[in-house]
C-alpha positions in Angstrom: -79.7 77.8 337.0 -82.1 75.1 338.3 -84.6 73.3 336.1 -88.3 73.0 337.4 -89.7 69.5 336.9 -93.4 69.5 338.0 -94.9 66.2 339.1 -97.6 65.7 336.5 -99.5 63.0 338.5 -99.6 65.3 341.6 -100.7 68.2 339.4 -103.6 66.2 337.9 -104.8 65.0 341.2 -104.7 68.5 342.7 -106.5 70.0 339.8 -109.3 67.4 340.1 -109.5 68.2 343.8 -109.7 71.9 343.0 -112.4 71.3 340.4 -114.5 69.3 342.9 -114.0 71.9 345.6 -115.0 74.7 343.3 -118.1 72.9 342.2 -119.1 72.4 345.8 -118.3 76.0 346.6 -120.5 77.1 343.6 -123.4 74.9 344.8 -123.1 76.3 348.3 -123.1 79.9 347.0 -126.2 79.0 344.9 -127.9 77.6 348.0 -127.3 80.7 349.9 -128.6 82.9 347.1 -131.7 80.9 346.2 -132.6 79.7 349.7 -132.9 76.1 348.3 -131.1 73.4 350.2 -130.2 71.6 347.0 -130.4 73.4 343.6 -129.9 70.0 342.0 -132.5 68.1 344.1 -132.6 65.3 341.5 -129.1 64.3 342.6 -130.7 63.1 345.9 -133.3 60.4 345.0 -134.6 60.2 348.5 -135.2 63.9 348.9 -136.6 64.1 345.4 -139.1 61.3 346.2 -140.2 63.1 349.4 -140.7 66.4 347.7 -142.6 64.9 344.8 -144.7 62.8 347.2 -145.7 65.9 349.2 -146.4 67.9 346.0 -148.6 65.1 344.6 -150.7 65.1 347.8 -150.9 68.9 347.8 -152.1 68.9 344.2 -154.8 66.3 345.0 -156.0 68.2 348.1 -156.0 71.5 346.2 -158.4 69.9 343.7 -160.7 68.8 346.6 -160.5 72.3 348.1 -161.6 73.8 344.8 -164.5 71.2 344.7 -165.4 72.3 348.2 -165.5 75.9 347.1 -167.9 75.0 344.3 -170.0 72.9 346.6 -170.3 75.7 349.2 -171.2 78.2 346.5 -174.0 76.0 345.2 -175.3 75.1 348.7 -175.3 78.8 349.8 -177.3 79.8 346.7 -179.9 77.1 347.4 -180.0 78.1 351.1 -180.5 81.7 350.3 -183.4 80.8 347.9 -185.0 78.6 350.5 -184.8 81.3 353.1 -186.7 83.5 350.6 -189.2 80.7 349.9 -189.9 80.4 353.7 -190.2 84.2 354.0 -192.9 84.1 351.2 -194.7 81.3 353.0 -194.7 83.3 356.2 -196.3 86.2 354.3 -198.9 83.8 352.9 -199.8 82.6 356.4 -200.2 86.1 357.6 -202.5 86.9 354.7 -204.4 83.6 355.4 -204.9 84.7 359.0 -206.3 88.0 357.7 -208.6 86.2 355.3 -209.9 83.9 358.1 -210.5 86.8 360.5 -214.2 87.4 361.3 -215.7 90.4 359.6 -213.4 90.4 356.5 -215.3 92.0 353.6 -215.5 90.6 350.1 -213.5 93.6 348.9 -210.7 93.0 351.4 -210.7 89.3 350.5 -210.2 90.2 346.9 -207.3 92.5 347.9 -205.7 89.7 349.9 -206.2 87.3 347.0 -204.3 89.6 344.7 -201.4 89.7 347.2 -201.4 85.9 347.5 -201.3 85.6 343.7 -198.3 88.0 343.6 -196.5 85.9 346.1 -197.2 82.8 344.0 -195.4 84.5 341.1 -192.5 85.3 343.5 -192.3 81.6 344.4 -192.2 80.6 340.8 -189.3 83.1 340.2 -187.5 81.6 343.2 -188.0 78.2 341.7 -186.3 79.5 338.5 -183.3 80.9 340.4 -180.1 81.0 338.4 -176.5 81.0 339.6 -173.8 81.6 337.0 -176.3 80.7 334.2 -177.4 77.5 335.9 -180.9 76.8 337.3 -180.3 75.5 340.8 -183.7 73.9 341.2 -183.8 72.0 337.8 -182.2 68.8 339.1 -179.2 67.8 337.0 -180.8 69.5 333.9 -179.5 72.9 335.0 -179.8 74.6 331.6 -183.6 74.1 331.5 -186.1 76.6 333.0 -187.6 74.3 335.6 -191.0 76.0 336.3 -193.5 77.3 333.7 -196.7 78.9 334.9 -200.0 78.0 333.5 -202.7 80.5 334.4 -205.3 79.0 332.0 -206.3 76.4 334.5 -208.5 76.9 337.6 -206.7 77.3 339.9 -203.5 78.2 338.1 -200.9 75.4 337.8 -197.3 74.9 336.9 -195.3 72.5 334.7 -191.9 71.2 336.0 -189.4 70.8 333.1 -186.4 69.9 335.2 -185.6 66.4 336.5 -185.3 64.7 339.9 -181.5 64.3 339.6 -179.2 65.1 342.5 -175.8 66.7 341.7 -172.9 65.8 343.9 -169.2 66.8 344.2 -166.4 64.6 345.5 -164.4 66.2 348.4 -162.1 63.3 349.3 -161.6 59.7 348.3 -164.5 58.7 350.7 -166.6 61.9 350.9 -169.1 63.4 348.4 -171.8 65.9 349.1 -175.2 66.6 347.3 -175.1 70.2 346.2 -178.8 70.7 345.1 -182.4 70.0 345.9 -184.4 69.1 342.8 -187.3 71.6 342.2 -190.0 69.0 342.2 -188.8 67.6 345.5 -188.7 71.1 347.1 -191.8 72.8 345.7 -194.1 69.8 345.0 -193.2 67.9 348.1 -193.4 64.1 348.8 -197.0 63.8 347.4 -196.2 65.5 344.1 -197.6 68.2 341.9 -201.1 69.4 342.7 -201.1 67.7 346.1 -201.4 69.1 349.7 -197.6 69.2 349.8 -197.3 71.4 346.6 -196.5 74.9 347.8 -197.5 76.5 344.4 -200.7 74.6 344.2 -201.7 75.5 347.8 -200.9 79.1 347.2 -203.1 79.1 344.1 -205.8 77.3 346.2 -205.6 80.0 348.9 -206.0 82.8 346.3 -209.0 81.0 344.8 -210.6 80.4 348.3 -210.2 84.1 349.1 -211.8 85.1 345.8 -214.7 82.8 346.3 -215.0 83.6 350.0 -214.7 79.8 350.8 -213.6 79.8 354.4 -213.3 76.0 354.6 -211.0 75.9 351.5 -209.0 78.8 352.8 -208.5 77.0 356.2 -207.4 73.8 354.3 -204.8 75.8 352.2 -203.7 77.6 355.3 -203.1 74.4 357.2 -201.3 72.8 354.3 -199.0 75.8 354.0 -198.1 75.6 357.7 -197.0 71.9 357.1 -195.1 72.9 354.0 -193.3 75.7 355.9 -192.1 73.1 358.4 -190.8 70.9 355.6 -189.0 73.8 354.0 -187.4 74.6 357.3 -186.1 71.1 357.5 -184.6 71.4 354.0 -183.0 74.7 355.0 -181.5 73.2 358.1 -180.2 70.2 356.0 -178.5 72.6 353.6 -176.9 74.4 356.5 -175.5 71.2 357.9 -174.1 70.3 354.5 -172.4 73.7 354.3 -170.9 73.3 357.8 -169.6 69.8 356.8 -168.1 71.1 353.6 -166.5 74.1 355.4 -165.0 71.8 358.1 -163.5 69.5 355.5 -162.3 72.4 353.5 -160.5 73.9 356.5 -159.0 70.5 357.3 -157.6 70.0 353.8 -156.2 73.6 353.8 -154.5 73.0 357.2 -153.1 69.6 356.0 -151.8 71.2 352.8 -150.0 73.9 354.9 -148.4 71.1 356.9 -147.3 69.3 353.8 -145.9 72.5 352.3 -143.9 73.1 355.5 -142.5 69.6 355.3 -141.6 70.1 351.7 -140.0 73.5 352.4 -137.9 72.0 355.2 -136.4 69.6 352.7 -135.9 72.3 350.0 -134.8 75.2 352.2 -131.2 75.9 353.1 -129.9 75.9 356.7 -128.0 79.2 356.5 -125.8 78.6 359.5 -124.6 75.2 358.2 -124.3 76.5 354.6 -122.1 79.5 355.7 -119.9 77.1 357.7 -119.6 74.8 354.7 -118.8 77.7 352.5 -115.9 78.8 354.8 -114.6 75.2 354.9 -114.7 74.9 351.1 -113.0 78.3 350.7 -110.2 77.1 353.1 -109.9 73.8 351.1 -109.8 75.7 347.8 -106.9 77.9 349.1 -105.0 74.9 350.4 -105.3 73.1 347.1 -104.1 76.1 345.2 -101.2 76.4 347.5 -100.3 72.7 347.0 -100.4 73.2 343.2 -98.2 76.2 343.5 -95.6 74.4 345.7 -95.6 71.4 343.4 -94.9 73.6 340.4 -92.0 75.4 342.2 -89.9 72.2 342.7 -86.8 71.9 340.7 -84.5 69.0 339.5 -82.4 69.1 342.7 -85.5 68.7 344.9 -86.3 65.4 343.2 -82.6 64.2 343.3 -82.4 65.0 347.0 
């Protein structure tokens, strides 16, 4: 009967090889099951640095995209309000033309004056527009009601309780956008409260002129409101340009993030054809190592003597 004498050194080396191959085989199987190129990405410092770099850029851009969403929301709210303001001014001009028409009676003048006064109240309400609990025409003091009506004066006047601050949001390291128009700037105009550029004051003046049948004063208020309408149109166009700029930047950041994500995915995602080939090779190597271990353990004393 022969005596088996395994070579312990050969066995240890083969077992280490088998352990290494099985580990590689297991990782390849995991890659195929998860779709990730390297489940242990941290083992590849270069790939890890790339993935983390892409993710850092994606995170920053995502914050800018969120800021752009907020900016557009605020700009759209202001633009909508300005459109309504201009619509009200258009109605005022139509009523002014009626009041200036020859043959208008005192009774009809009073009726027109009532409509003008109602539109003035609408304008004050637009000046106090809120979006998500914030007054959009209060400057940076967005929790304060900006316009308070005072009908005890002749003609009626308003008090502005907001400020002249301009809010802005950062959309990139080099780009920020103003997201509001302060109410005093918009409604009072460049010459300030009570002046010819104050839409609320000129509306009150128009109503008073109609009531007193003062054609000259009515014509002056009418002319001033025409000028104010042009100014409001410029502000509306400016808001539209800001919206377009924010949207363009937002789309650019979104597209850039998609490219970064694709680059990141290309590093993290498995190449299935290569992984399957590698799996076959590792399976063959595993079987060969098992066969070597089996053959080594089958040797007997006479094999070594020979």
